[in-house]
N, CA, C and O atoms as a printed pandas DataFrame, in Angstrom:
     atom_number atom_name residue_name chain_id  residue_number  x_coord  y_coord  z_coord
0              1         N          MET        A               1   84.517   98.802  114.680
1              2        CA          MET        A               1   85.081   99.884  115.453
2              3         C          MET        A               1   86.515   99.413  115.900
3              4         O          MET        A               1   86.692   98.276  116.337
4              5         N          GLU        A               2   87.489  100.291  115.779
5              6        CA          GLU        A               2   88.836   99.969  116.199
6              7         C          GLU        A               2   88.899   99.818  117.694
7              8         O          GLU        A               2   88.153  100.455  118.438
8              9         N          LYS        A               3   89.834   98.937  118.134
9             10        CA          LYS        A               3   89.991   98.676  119.565
10            11         C          LYS        A               3   90.779   99.839  120.216
11            12         O          LYS        A               3   90.561  100.154  121.386
12            13         N          SER        A               4   91.706  100.481  119.443
13            14        CA          SER        A               4   92.483  101.602  120.015
14            15         C          SER        A               4   93.014  102.466  118.865
15            16         O          SER        A               4   93.150  102.035  117.720
16            17         N          SER        A               5   93.304  103.720  119.253
17            18        CA          SER        A               5   93.896  104.686  118.382
18            19         C          SER        A               5   95.152  105.274  119.062
19            20         O          SER        A               5   95.260  105.310  120.287
20            21         N          ILE        A               6   96.080  105.724  118.227
21            22        CA          ILE        A               6   97.288  106.343  118.823
22            23         C          ILE        A               6   97.081  107.873  118.847
23            24         O          ILE        A               6   96.611  108.466  117.876
24            25         N          VAL        A               7   97.445  108.486  119.976
25            26        CA          VAL        A               7   97.394  109.888  120.144
26            27         C          VAL        A               7   98.830  110.420  120.353
27            28         O          VAL        A               7   99.523  109.984  121.272
28            29         N          HIS        A               8   99.265  111.349  119.510
29            30        CA          HIS        A               8  100.576  111.918  119.658
30            31         C          HIS        A               8  100.427  113.303  120.216
31            32         O          HIS        A               8   99.557  114.053  119.774
32            33         N          THR        A               9  101.259  113.672  121.188
33            34        CA          THR        A               9  101.194  115.072  121.697
34            35         C          THR        A               9  102.579  115.430  122.226
35            36         O          THR        A               9  103.386  114.569  122.575
36            37         N          ARG        A              10  102.815  116.723  122.267
37            38        CA          ARG        A              10  104.075  117.264  122.757
38            39         C          ARG        A              10  103.836  117.946  124.077
39            40         O          ARG        A              10  102.902  118.736  124.215
40            41         N          VAL        A              11  104.684  117.644  125.063
41            42        CA          VAL        A              11  104.608  118.328  126.340
42            43         C          VAL        A              11  106.034  118.653  126.834
43            44         O          VAL        A              11  107.012  118.104  126.328
44            45         N          SER        A              12  106.128  119.511  127.783
45            46        CA          SER        A              12  107.426  119.841  128.307
46            47         C          SER        A              12  108.001  118.630  129.011
47            48         O          SER        A              12  107.276  117.962  129.748
48            49         N          PRO        A              13  109.290  118.313  128.814
49            50        CA          PRO        A              13  109.877  117.188  129.466
50            51         C          PRO        A              13  109.736  117.206  130.995
51            52         O          PRO        A              13  109.517  116.176  131.633
52            53         N          ASP        A              14  109.867  118.396  131.545
53            54        CA          ASP        A              14  109.691  118.553  133.001
54            55         C          ASP        A              14  108.296  118.191  133.498
55            56         O          ASP        A              14  108.146  117.545  134.534
56            57         N          VAL        A              15  107.267  118.616  132.746
57            58        CA          VAL        A              15  105.884  118.273  133.088
58            59         C          VAL        A              15  105.668  116.784  132.931
59            60         O          VAL        A              15  105.026  116.151  133.769
60            61         N          LYS        A              16  106.198  116.228  131.871
61            62        CA          LYS        A              16  106.120  114.768  131.713
62            63         C          LYS        A              16  106.695  114.005  132.845
63            64         O          LYS        A              16  106.043  113.101  133.366
64            65         N          LYS        A              17  107.944  114.339  133.272
65            66        CA          LYS        A              17  108.588  113.694  134.364
66            67         C          LYS        A              17  107.775  113.798  135.677
67            68         O          LYS        A              17  107.563  112.806  136.375
68            69         N          GLU        A              18  107.344  114.995  135.975
69            70        CA          GLU        A              18  106.511  115.278  137.157
70            71         C          GLU        A              18  105.267  114.464  137.141
71            72         O          GLU        A              18  104.908  113.875  138.161
72            73         N          CYS        A              19  104.599  114.402  136.046
73            74        CA          CYS        A              19  103.326  113.569  135.951
74            75         C          CYS        A              19  103.637  112.104  136.037
75            76         O          CYS        A              19  102.859  111.358  136.633
76            77         N          GLU        A              20  104.726  111.653  135.479
77            78        CA          GLU        A              20  105.036  110.226  135.554
78            79         C          GLU        A              20  105.333  109.818  137.025
79            80         O          GLU        A              20  105.010  108.692  137.406
80            81         N          VAL        A              21  105.903  110.651  137.813
81            82        CA          VAL        A              21  106.127  110.375  139.196
82            83         C          VAL        A              21  104.769  110.213  139.896
83            84         O          VAL        A              21  104.539  109.248  140.625
84            85         N          ILE        A              22  103.890  111.171  139.656
85            86        CA          ILE        A              22  102.569  111.100  140.239
86            87         C          ILE        A              22  101.781  109.859  139.791
87            88         O          ILE        A              22  101.180  109.170  140.615
88            89         N          PHE        A              23  101.792  109.573  138.438
89            90        CA          PHE        A              23  101.095  108.400  138.034
90            91         C          PHE        A              23  101.667  107.129  138.554
91            92         O          PHE        A              23  100.936  106.164  138.780
92            93         N          ASP        A              24  102.987  107.098  138.758
93            94        CA          ASP        A              24  103.585  105.892  139.322
94            95         C          ASP        A              24  103.120  105.684  140.752
95            96         O          ASP        A              24  102.916  104.547  141.177
96            97         N          LYS        A              25  102.954  106.744  141.485
97            98        CA          LYS        A              25  102.414  106.658  142.896
98            99         C          LYS        A              25  100.977  106.214  142.894
99           100         O          LYS        A              25  100.525  105.545  143.823
100          101         N          LEU        A              26  100.225  106.594  141.813
101          102        CA          LEU        A              26   98.862  106.128  141.673
102          103         C          LEU        A              26   98.754  104.755  141.151
103          104         O          LEU        A              26   97.686  104.147  141.224
104          105         N          GLY        A              27   99.853  104.218  140.607
105          106        CA          GLY        A              27   99.842  102.891  140.043
106          107         C          GLY        A              27   99.279  102.800  138.669
107          108         O          GLY        A              27   98.773  101.757  138.255
108          109         N          ILE        A              28   99.368  103.941  137.924
109          110        CA          ILE        A              28   98.864  103.925  136.552
110          111         C          ILE        A              28   99.968  104.455  135.655
111          112         O          ILE        A              28  100.924  105.079  136.114
112          113         N          THR        A              29   99.810  104.188  134.350
113          114        CA          THR        A              29  100.737  104.673  133.322
114          115         C          THR        A              29  100.231  106.035  132.832
115          116         O          THR        A              29   99.087  106.435  133.046
116          117         N          THR        A              30  101.190  106.735  132.140
117          118        CA          THR        A              30  100.817  107.983  131.447
118          119         C          THR        A              30   99.719  107.724  130.410
119          120         O          THR        A              30   98.763  108.489  130.283
120          121         N          SER        A              31   99.887  106.644  129.690
121          122        CA          SER        A              31   98.893  106.259  128.625
122          123         C          SER        A              31   97.552  106.059  129.230
123          124         O          SER        A              31   96.558  106.523  128.672
124          125         N          TYR        A              32   97.465  105.344  130.423
125          126        CA          TYR        A              32   96.211  105.071  131.076
126          127         C          TYR        A              32   95.575  106.373  131.525
127          128         O          TYR        A              32   94.370  106.579  131.380
128          129         N          ALA        A              33   96.448  107.294  132.101
129          130        CA          ALA        A              33   95.935  108.554  132.603
130          131         C          ALA        A              33   95.328  109.423  131.488
131          132         O          ALA        A              33   94.322  110.104  131.687
132          133         N          ILE        A              34   95.977  109.376  130.299
133          134        CA          ILE        A              34   95.433  110.135  129.156
134          135         C          ILE        A              34   94.138  109.460  128.672
135          136         O          ILE        A              34   93.198  110.143  128.267
136          137         N          SER        A              35   94.094  108.162  128.714
137          138        CA          SER        A              35   92.788  107.463  128.352
138          139         C          SER        A              35   91.720  107.812  129.329
139          140         O          SER        A              35   90.582  108.027  128.912
140          141         N          LEU        A              36   92.006  107.886  130.622
141          142        CA          LEU        A              36   91.023  108.312  131.596
142          143         C          LEU        A              36   90.500  109.726  131.297
143          144         O          LEU        A              36   89.297  109.986  131.324
144          145         N          PHE        A              37   91.425  110.604  131.019
145          146        CA          PHE        A              37   91.005  111.991  130.683
146          147         C          PHE        A              37   90.111  112.023  129.486
147          148         O          PHE        A              37   89.042  112.632  129.531
148          149         N          LEU        A              38   90.517  111.377  128.400
149          150        CA          LEU        A              38   89.758  111.386  127.189
150          151         C          LEU        A              38   88.344  110.719  127.340
151          152         O          LEU        A              38   87.363  111.193  126.766
152          153         N          ASN        A              39   88.278  109.632  128.111
153          154        CA          ASN        A              39   87.008  108.995  128.411
154          155         C          ASN        A              39   86.119  109.955  129.164
155          156         O          ASN        A              39   84.926  110.043  128.872
156          157         N          GLN        A              40   86.654  110.663  130.104
157          158        CA          GLN        A              40   85.856  111.650  130.904
158          159         C          GLN        A              40   85.375  112.755  130.025
159          160         O          GLN        A              40   84.239  113.200  130.194
160          161         N          VAL        A              41   86.171  113.236  129.086
161          162        CA          VAL        A              41   85.703  114.282  128.166
162          163         C          VAL        A              41   84.560  113.758  127.354
163          164         O          VAL        A              41   83.574  114.464  127.143
164          165         N          SER        A              42   84.666  112.528  126.888
165          166        CA          SER        A              42   83.612  111.891  126.096
166          167         C          SER        A              42   82.331  111.778  126.939
167          168         O          SER        A              42   81.253  112.171  126.493
168          169         N          LEU        A              43   82.455  111.260  128.109
169          170        CA          LEU        A              43   81.305  111.056  128.991
170          171         C          LEU        A              43   80.626  112.381  129.404
171          172         O          LEU        A              43   79.398  112.458  129.454
172          173         N          ARG        A              44   81.392  113.373  129.686
173          174        CA          ARG        A              44   80.880  114.603  130.197
174          175         C          ARG        A              44   80.561  115.660  129.070
175          176         O          ARG        A              44   79.940  116.696  129.305
176          177         N          LYS        A              45   81.023  115.319  127.866
177          178        CA          LYS        A              45   80.849  116.204  126.712
178          179         C          LYS        A              45   81.559  117.547  126.923
179          180         O          LYS        A              45   81.092  118.600  126.488
180          181         N          GLY        A              46   82.703  117.466  127.608
181          182        CA          GLY        A              46   83.496  118.719  127.864
182          183         C          GLY        A              46   84.665  118.372  128.779
183          184         O          GLY        A              46   84.858  117.219  129.165
184          185         N          ILE        A              47   85.412  119.366  129.101
185          186        CA          ILE        A              47   86.567  119.184  129.970
186          187         C          ILE        A              47   86.060  118.758  131.339
187          188         O          ILE        A              47   85.107  119.351  131.844
188          189         N          PRO        A              48   86.645  117.781  131.937
189          190        CA          PRO        A              48   86.102  117.197  133.230
190          191         C          PRO        A              48   86.573  117.952  134.477
191          192         O          PRO        A              48   86.506  117.405  135.577
192          193         N          PHE        A              49   87.044  119.185  134.333
193          194        CA          PHE        A              49   87.410  120.021  135.426
194          195         C          PHE        A              49   87.267  121.426  135.032
195          196         O          PHE        A              49   87.202  121.738  133.843
196          197         N          GLU        A              50   87.214  122.322  136.020
197          198        CA          GLU        A              50   87.031  123.708  135.730
198          199         C          GLU        A              50   88.326  124.322  135.149
199          200         O          GLU        A              50   89.406  124.046  135.672
200          201         N          ILE        A              51   88.248  125.142  134.090
201          202        CA          ILE        A              51   89.351  125.835  133.544
202          203         C          ILE        A              51   89.005  127.332  133.677
203          204         O          ILE        A              51   87.973  127.798  133.193
204          205         N          SER        A              52   89.877  128.040  134.329
205          206        CA          SER        A              52   89.607  129.485  134.476
206          207         C          SER        A              52   90.967  130.251  134.508
207          208         O          SER        A              52   92.013  129.647  134.743
208          209         N          LEU        A              53   90.933  131.493  134.286
209          210        CA          LEU        A              53   92.026  132.357  134.418
210          211         C          LEU        A              53   92.222  132.693  135.894
211          212         O          LEU        A              53   91.229  132.916  136.586
212          213         N          PRO        A              54   93.422  132.741  136.402
213          214        CA          PRO        A              54   93.640  133.112  137.807
214          215         C          PRO        A              54   93.146  134.510  138.047
215          216         O          PRO        A              54   93.222  135.365  137.165
216          217         N          ASP        A              55   92.634  134.752  139.246
217          218        CA          ASP        A              55   92.156  136.065  139.647
218          219         C          ASP        A              55   93.367  136.964  139.769
219          220         O          ASP        A              55   94.222  136.763  140.632
220          221         N          SER        A              56   93.435  137.983  138.876
221          222        CA          SER        A              56   94.613  138.836  138.834
222          223         C          SER        A              56   94.970  139.497  140.102
223          224         O          SER        A              56   96.139  139.801  140.337
224          225         N          ASP        A              57   93.935  139.750  140.993
225          226        CA          ASP        A              57   94.230  140.377  142.316
226          227         C          ASP        A              57   95.027  139.430  143.212
227          228         O          ASP        A              57   95.730  139.879  144.118
228          229         N          ASN        A              58   94.925  138.158  142.971
229          230        CA          ASN        A              58   95.623  137.178  143.799
230          231         C          ASN        A              58   96.932  136.713  143.177
231          232         O          ASN        A              58   97.661  135.979  143.843
232          233         N          LEU        A              59   97.287  137.089  141.938
233          234        CA          LEU        A              59   98.502  136.672  141.392
234          235         C          LEU        A              59   99.712  137.112  142.148
235          236         O          LEU        A              59  100.609  136.297  142.364
236          237         N          VAL        A              60   99.799  138.356  142.569
237          238        CA          VAL        A              60  100.946  138.835  143.274
238          239         C          VAL        A              60  101.111  138.110  144.604
239          240         O          VAL        A              60  102.222  137.731  144.973
240          241         N          ASP        A              61   99.981  137.912  145.342
241          242        CA          ASP        A              61  100.021  137.165  146.575
242          243         C          ASP        A              61  100.506  135.791  146.339
243          244         O          ASP        A              61  101.310  135.297  147.130
244          245         N          PHE        A              62  100.068  135.114  145.283
245          246        CA          PHE        A              62  100.504  133.793  144.889
246          247         C          PHE        A              62  102.036  133.809  144.606
247          248         O          PHE        A              62  102.780  132.946  145.072
248          249         N          ALA        A              63  102.465  134.820  143.832
249          250        CA          ALA        A              63  103.867  134.932  143.519
250          251         C          ALA        A              63  104.737  135.110  144.694
251          252         O          ALA        A              63  105.810  134.511  144.766
252          253         N          ILE        A              64  104.325  135.903  145.615
253          254        CA          ILE        A              64  105.058  136.065  146.842
254          255         C          ILE        A              64  105.091  134.774  147.631
255          256         O          ILE        A              64  106.117  134.417  148.211
256          257         N          GLY        A              65  104.028  134.111  147.650
257          258        CA          GLY        A              65  103.891  132.831  148.378
258          259         C          GLY        A              65  104.843  131.763  147.856
259          260         O          GLY        A              65  105.516  131.066  148.616
260          261         N          ILE        A              66  104.870  131.664  146.559
261          262        CA          ILE        A              66  105.784  130.625  146.037
262          263         C          ILE        A              66  107.274  131.024  146.063
263          264         O          ILE        A              66  108.147  130.186  145.838
264          265         N          SER        A              67  107.549  132.285  146.334
265          266        CA          SER        A              67  108.960  132.733  146.396
266          267         C          SER        A              67  109.515  132.672  147.797
267          268         O          SER        A              67  110.639  133.114  148.031
268          269         N          THR        A              68  108.769  132.143  148.726
269          270        CA          THR        A              68  109.263  132.038  150.127
270          271         C          THR        A              68  109.561  130.612  150.389
271          272         O          THR        A              68  108.958  129.705  149.817
272          273         N          VAL        A              69  110.540  130.417  151.299
273          274        CA          VAL        A              69  110.884  129.071  151.799
274          275         C          VAL        A              69  110.770  129.036  153.287
275          276         O          VAL        A              69  111.360  129.891  153.948
276          277         N          ASP        A              70  110.058  128.114  153.859
277          278        CA          ASP        A              70  109.926  127.998  155.326
278          279         C          ASP        A              70  109.419  129.268  155.890
279          280         O          ASP        A              70  109.867  129.650  156.971
280          281         N          SER        A              71  108.503  129.976  155.240
281          282        CA          SER        A              71  107.899  131.197  155.758
282          283         C          SER        A              71  108.877  132.353  155.927
283          284         O          SER        A              71  108.601  133.306  156.656
284          285         N          LYS        A              72  109.976  132.271  155.278
285          286        CA          LYS        A              72  110.983  133.384  155.319
286          287         C          LYS        A              72  110.658  134.362  154.183
287          288         O          LYS        A              72  109.972  134.029  153.216
288          289         N          ALA        A              73  111.170  135.553  154.342
289          290        CA          ALA        A              73  110.971  136.552  153.303
290          291         C          ALA        A              73  111.656  136.196  152.006
291          292         O          ALA        A              73  112.682  135.517  152.052
292          293         N          PRO        A              74  111.174  136.595  150.878
293          294        CA          PRO        A              74  111.757  136.227  149.575
294          295         C          PRO        A              74  113.190  136.759  149.535
295          296         O          PRO        A              74  113.487  137.816  150.090
296          297         N          SER        A              75  114.052  136.026  148.883
297          298        CA          SER        A              75  115.446  136.442  148.738
298          299         C          SER        A              75  115.452  137.629  147.727
299          300         O          SER        A              75  114.464  137.950  147.067
300          301         N          ASP        A              76  116.685  138.259  147.672
301          302        CA          ASP        A              76  116.821  139.417  146.722
302          303         C          ASP        A              76  116.559  138.971  145.312
303          304         O          ASP        A              76  115.954  139.719  144.544
304          305         N          LYS        A              77  116.990  137.772  144.933
305          306        CA          LYS        A              77  116.778  137.254  143.565
306          307         C          LYS        A              77  115.238  137.095  143.329
307          308         O          LYS        A              77  114.681  137.480  142.301
308          309         N          ALA        A              78  114.613  136.496  144.369
309          310        CA          ALA        A              78  113.153  136.296  144.233
310          311         C          ALA        A              78  112.433  137.599  144.150
311          312         O          ALA        A              78  111.475  137.695  143.384
312          313         N          LYS        A              79  112.833  138.647  144.907
313          314        CA          LYS        A              79  112.219  139.931  144.831
314          315         C          LYS        A              79  112.405  140.561  143.448
315          316         O          LYS        A              79  111.489  141.185  142.914
316          317         N          LYS        A              80  113.625  140.387  142.864
317          318        CA          LYS        A              80  113.847  140.885  141.484
318          319         C          LYS        A              80  112.904  140.202  140.515
319          320         O          LYS        A              80  112.295  140.862  139.673
320          321         N          LEU        A              81  112.775  138.896  140.619
321          322        CA          LEU        A              81  111.855  138.144  139.759
322          323         C          LEU        A              81  110.411  138.620  139.986
323          324         O          LEU        A              81  109.647  138.745  139.029
324          325         N          LEU        A              82  110.043  138.881  141.216
325          326        CA          LEU        A              82  108.677  139.350  141.508
326          327         C          LEU        A              82  108.470  140.705  140.839
327          328         O          LEU        A              82  107.397  140.953  140.290
328          329         N          GLY        A              83  109.450  141.570  140.869
329          330        CA          GLY        A              83  109.370  142.853  140.209
330          331         C          GLY        A              83  109.143  142.724  138.767
331          332         O          GLY        A              83  108.301  143.423  138.204
332          333         N          LEU        A              84  109.918  141.788  138.090
333          334        CA          LEU        A              84  109.695  141.528  136.663
334          335         C          LEU        A              84  108.292  141.042  136.366
335          336         O          LEU        A              84  107.682  141.432  135.370
336          337         N          PHE        A              85  107.790  140.194  137.232
337          338        CA          PHE        A              85  106.415  139.650  137.060
338          339         C          PHE        A              85  105.457  140.790  137.189
339          340         O          PHE        A              85  104.580  140.943  136.339
340          341         N          GLN        A              86  105.582  141.627  138.244
341          342        CA          GLN        A              86  104.619  142.718  138.490
342          343         C          GLN        A              86  104.627  143.725  137.371
343          344         O          GLN        A              86  103.595  144.322  137.066
344          345         N          GLU        A              87  105.819  143.932  136.730
345          346        CA          GLU        A              87  105.957  144.846  135.619
346          347         C          GLU        A              87  105.451  144.280  134.295
347          348         O          GLU        A              87  105.324  145.002  133.306
348          349         N          GLY        A              88  105.172  143.013  134.290
349          350        CA          GLY        A              88  104.651  142.344  133.061
350          351         C          GLY        A              88  105.794  141.934  132.139
351          352         O          GLY        A              88  105.539  141.573  130.990
352          353         N          VAL        A              89  107.060  141.975  132.604
353          354        CA          VAL        A              89  108.177  141.537  131.768
354          355         C          VAL        A              89  108.157  140.027  131.604
355          356         O          VAL        A              89  108.461  139.511  130.528
356          357         N          ILE        A              90  107.801  139.315  132.668
357          358        CA          ILE        A              90  107.661  137.830  132.569
358          359         C          ILE        A              90  106.276  137.444  133.016
359          360         O          ILE        A              90  105.662  138.141  133.824
360          361         N          ASP        A              91  105.773  136.330  132.493
361          362        CA          ASP        A              91  104.461  135.894  132.891
362          363         C          ASP        A              91  104.517  135.015  134.134
363          364         O          ASP        A              91  105.613  134.760  134.634
364          365         N          LEU        A              92  103.407  134.546  134.648
365          366        CA          LEU        A              92  103.416  133.817  135.879
366          367         C          LEU        A              92  104.090  132.512  135.707
367          368         O          LEU        A              92  104.797  132.074  136.615
368          369         N          GLU        A              93  103.910  131.820  134.534
369          370        CA          GLU        A              93  104.584  130.486  134.325
370          371         C          GLU        A              93  106.070  130.641  134.363
371          372         O          GLU        A              93  106.755  129.832  134.988
372          373         N          THR        A              94  106.600  131.663  133.712
373          374        CA          THR        A              94  108.091  131.916  133.741
374          375         C          THR        A              94  108.533  132.215  135.116
375          376         O          THR        A              94  109.545  131.684  135.574
376          377         N          TYR        A              95  107.793  133.068  135.812
377          378        CA          TYR        A              95  108.131  133.395  137.236
378          379         C          TYR        A              95  108.148  132.176  138.080
379          380         O          TYR        A              95  109.096  131.975  138.839
380          381         N          GLU        A              96  107.144  131.347  137.989
381          382        CA          GLU        A              96  107.018  130.139  138.822
382          383         C          GLU        A              96  108.237  129.164  138.484
383          384         O          GLU        A              96  108.872  128.604  139.377
384          385         N          PHE        A              97  108.502  129.013  137.193
385          386        CA          PHE        A              97  109.569  128.129  136.789
386          387         C          PHE        A              97  110.914  128.641  137.366
387          388         O          PHE        A              97  111.703  127.857  137.894
388          389         N          ALA        A              98  111.155  129.911  137.261
389          390        CA          ALA        A              98  112.407  130.491  137.735
390          391         C          ALA        A              98  112.509  130.345  139.327
391          392         O          ALA        A              98  113.589  130.065  139.846
392          393         N          ILE        A              99  111.456  130.526  140.013
393          394        CA          ILE        A              99  111.431  130.395  141.494
394          395         C          ILE        A              99  111.677  128.954  141.839
395          396         O          ILE        A              99  112.483  128.667  142.724
396          397         N          ARG        A             100  110.996  128.013  141.157
397          398        CA          ARG        A             100  111.200  126.609  141.495
398          399         C          ARG        A             100  112.669  126.169  141.236
399          400         O          ARG        A             100  113.242  125.399  142.006
400          401         N          ARG        A             101  113.242  126.671  140.152
401          402        CA          ARG        A             101  114.614  126.371  139.860
402          403         C          ARG        A             101  115.552  126.946  140.947
403          404         O          ARG        A             101  116.523  126.302  141.345
404          405         N          MET        A             102  115.257  128.104  141.389
405          406        CA          MET        A             102  116.039  128.815  142.402
406          407         C          MET        A             102  116.041  128.051  143.729
407          408         O          MET        A             102  117.065  127.956  144.405
408          409         N          TYR        A             103  114.872  127.510  144.084
409          410        CA          TYR        A             103  114.736  126.851  145.383
410          411         C          TYR        A             103  114.767  125.354  145.367
411          412         O          TYR        A             103  114.527  124.707  146.387
412          413         N          GLN        A             104  115.072  124.772  144.170
413          414        CA          GLN        A             104  114.987  123.314  144.073
414          415         C          GLN        A             104  116.003  122.575  144.999
415          416         O          GLN        A             104  115.787  121.426  145.383
416          417         N          ASN        A             105  117.078  123.255  145.329
417          418        CA          ASN        A             105  118.057  122.602  146.204
418          419         C          ASN        A             105  118.037  123.073  147.662
419          420         O          ASN        A             105  118.899  122.716  148.464
420          421         N          VAL        A             106  117.011  123.897  147.980
421          422        CA          VAL        A             106  116.890  124.437  149.330
422          423         C          VAL        A             106  116.285  123.395  150.220
423          424         O          VAL        A             106  116.090  123.638  151.411
């Protein structure tokens, strides 16, 4: 039996950076975190956490929540993005990305 195998995967550079910061705080490497995940899948014979679609009734509340800063009302730009999300023009991931970019320097 081989001692190790190589796993290649593609992820968003932003997600990779965010995860690396978290892993660094935990004192582990990205490689070790992936090994932990794969070992848990093997042990549990499935994904080691719940995967579900968000409750559509709560999506708008969530969207409004992430578009506010310090409990202030959403800005006009955030309201426009929220409208696009509610109309189905953009999905939740795109909406959240745009809101985070908008407020990253606030």
